[in-house]
N, C-alpha and C positions, 0 to 999 in steps of 0.2 A: 366518202373519202375526204372531201373538203372539210366536213365537220370534225373528223378525227385529226386532220392536220391542224385545224384551228385549236382544238383542245390541247394537242401536243405543243403547239406554239404558246398557248396560254400557261400551261402547267410546267413546261420545260424549264424555265428559269427557276421556278420554285423547287423542282426536283433536284436541279443542279445545286442550288443553294443548300438543300437539305443534305445532299451527299457531302458537300464541302464542310458543312457544320459537323457532321458525324466524324469526318476525318480530323477536323480540328479538335473535337472533343477527345477522340482516342489518343491523338498525339499529345494533346495538352495533359491528359491524365498520366500518360507515360512519362512526360517531362516533369510533371509535378512530383510523381513518385521517385523518379531518379534524382532530382534536385534535393528532395527531402532526405532521401537515403544518403546522398553525398554530404549534406550538411550535418546529419547525425554522425556519420563516420568521422568527418573532419573534426567535429567538436570533441567526440569521445577519444580521439587519438591525442588530444591536447590534455596533458595531465594537470594543467593550471586552470582548466574550466570544468565545472561540476557537470556530471552526467545528466542531471536534471535539466540544466539549461540546454543541453544538446537535444534532448527529447522535445522540449518546448519549442526551441528554434526550428527544428525540423518540421514540426506541425505547422508553425507559422508560415514557413516557406511554401509548404504544400498548399495551404489555403490561399495564399497570395497569388500563386501561379494559377490556381483554379479560377480565381476571380478575374484575372487577366483573360483567361480562356473564355469565360462566360461573356465578357464584354466583346471579345473578338467574334463570338458566335452571333451576338446581337448585330454587330456591324455587317456580318454576311447577309443577314436578312433586311438590311437597310435601316436598322434602328440605331440612330446616333447616340453616342454616350450622353450628349447634352439632353436628348429627349428622355433618356432613362433617368437621369438626375431629376428632371422636371416631374416625371411620373412618381419617383420615389419621394420627392418633396411634397407632392400633393397627398401622398398616402402615408406621411410620416407617423401620424397617430396610430393608424391601423397596424403598420409594420412594427412600431415600437411596442404595442400591446402584444402582438403575436410573437415577437422575438425577445421579450423582456427576460424570460428564463435563460435563453441562450446567451444574451448579452451579459447577464449576471454571471453565468458560468465563465465567460471569457474574462470578465473583470476579476473574478475570483482566481482564475488561473494565473493572471498577471501577479496578483498579490502573493500567491503561493510560491511563484518563482522568485519574487523579490525577497520575501521574508524566510522562505525555505523551512517551514516547520517539519518537512520530511524530504528525503531525497530518494533517488532510485536505489533499490537494493536494501533499504532499511525496513525493519519490521515495526509496524505501527498498528494502532487501534484508532479507527475513525468512526465516530457515531456508533460505537459498540461492535464494529466489524474489524477483526484483526487479520493482518496479512502482510506480505512483503510487497513493497511498492515496485511494480513492474514498468509502469509508464505514467507520465504526466504530460498531457498536451494542452492545447488551447481550451478544451471544453470538459475533459473528463480525467479522472484518476483511476488507474487500473491496479487492483490488488490481487494477489494470489494467496489464498488461505493455506494454512499448513497441510490441509488434506487436498491441495492442488485444485481448488475451485476458483474460477475467475469471478471477480467482483468488479463491476463497473460503477463508479460513483461520480455524479456531476460535481464539477469543481465548486459550484455554489454551495452544495450541501457539505462538502468537505471543509471549505473555509468557514462555514457557519457552525461547525460542530466542534466538540472537544476532541483534540488530537493528542493521543498518548504515543510518544515515540520511544520505543524500547531500545533503539540503536543509536540514540543521539549521543550518548557518552560511551567512552571505551570500557568502562567498568560498571558492574552491577552488584548489588547486595543480594545474597542468597539467604533466605530465611527458611529454616527447617524446625520442626517440632518433633521430639521423641518422648514417649511416655514410658516411665519405669514403675515398677511395683513399689508400694508404700514400704515394703520391708527391705528394699535395696538401699545401698549407700549412695545418696545423691552426689556427694563429692567425687566418689569413685567413678560414677557414670559420667560426670562432667569431664574428668580427666581422660576417660576413654574416648569421648567425643573429640576433645581437643587434640589428642594424640593421633586419632584417625584422620582428622582434617589436616593436621600439620604434615602428614605423610603424603598428601596429594599435592603435587607441584602446581596445580592450577589454582590452589587457594593462596591468596595474597597474604603476606605477613604484615602489611601495613595498609589499612588498619588491621589490628590483630583480631583473630576469631574470638567471638563473644558467646558464652554459654551461661545461662542463668535459669533458675527455677521460675517459671512464668505462671504456673497455675497448679492448683490442687484439685484435680478432677474427681469424679465419682469413683473411678477405679484406678487412677494412675496419678503419679507426680509428673507433670509436663515440663520438659526441659526445652527452652527456646534457644535456637542456634542462629547466629548472625555472622556471616563471613562474606568477604569480597572476592570477586573473580573477574576475569575478562568477560565482556558481554557475550562474546561468541562461545564461551565455555559454560554458560549458565545452565542450560538444560542437561547437558551430559554430566556436568558436575553434580547437579541435583540428584539425578538418578543413581550415579555411582556412589555418592556419599550415603544415600539412604540404604543401599545394599551393604556397604562397608561397615556402617555403624551397627546395623543389625547383626552382622557376623561377629563384630568385635564384642557386642553385648553377650552373645552366646558363649564366646570363649572366656569371658570374664565373669560368667555366672550372673549376669544382670538380665532380668526377665522383662519382657514387654507385655504388660497385662492386657486383658480384653474383658469387656463387660460380661458378667455372669448373670444368669437368670435362675431364680429359685421357684420351683413349683410347689405349692402347698395344697395338699388335699385334706379335706375335712371328712373324718370317718362318720359313719351313720350314728 
């Protein structure tokens, strides 16, 4: 019994400190999540502050609170902050080598927020991956592809890659190509395309729609179309005009040719 009492006396403070540490970690995690969410909502409710900054600031608040919680846990076990600093100072090289990728992502995240090559909700292509920006925090950028697949990209890779932002400007140029038969009247076909495009309210009048003969193909005369629209109307207008021009060609007797193959058989 005396031995058990001695062991209980020896491990009692350690167990008590472990329980305190767990409580502090749980409460600290809850507080970090709450403060992060509060920061995000506060920033997003302000129309004068970009949503990207809100996401980044919320991430920063969360990690800062967790750092404070980590130091508090060390204090519970009797490890002073000064001792921790001394240990980290002695292991600076090893820690630097181990965290160089993470620190690079952190620095890249700061650069992305400062220069803002993309913002939340914009459709971009980063290093060949296209998607809508859903989140940008201290370390990663989250994209959602058109087929609803989540893509997580380290900020260091995003900052070091070519970024194509399809939503940066309010308008976009839509390019289409239609092929007509060599026997059809090219000027008539051009007029049909211009009339069809002009009837759609999504097509901008300035700059004016542009239609020219751009290529003489093997089986068709290719007409190139260039027109401007709001960036948000790009895809729907592309699909709609493709259908409308085809129907207009049918009504005006303009054919859309397709390659033909001829089979030659040699008799005996």
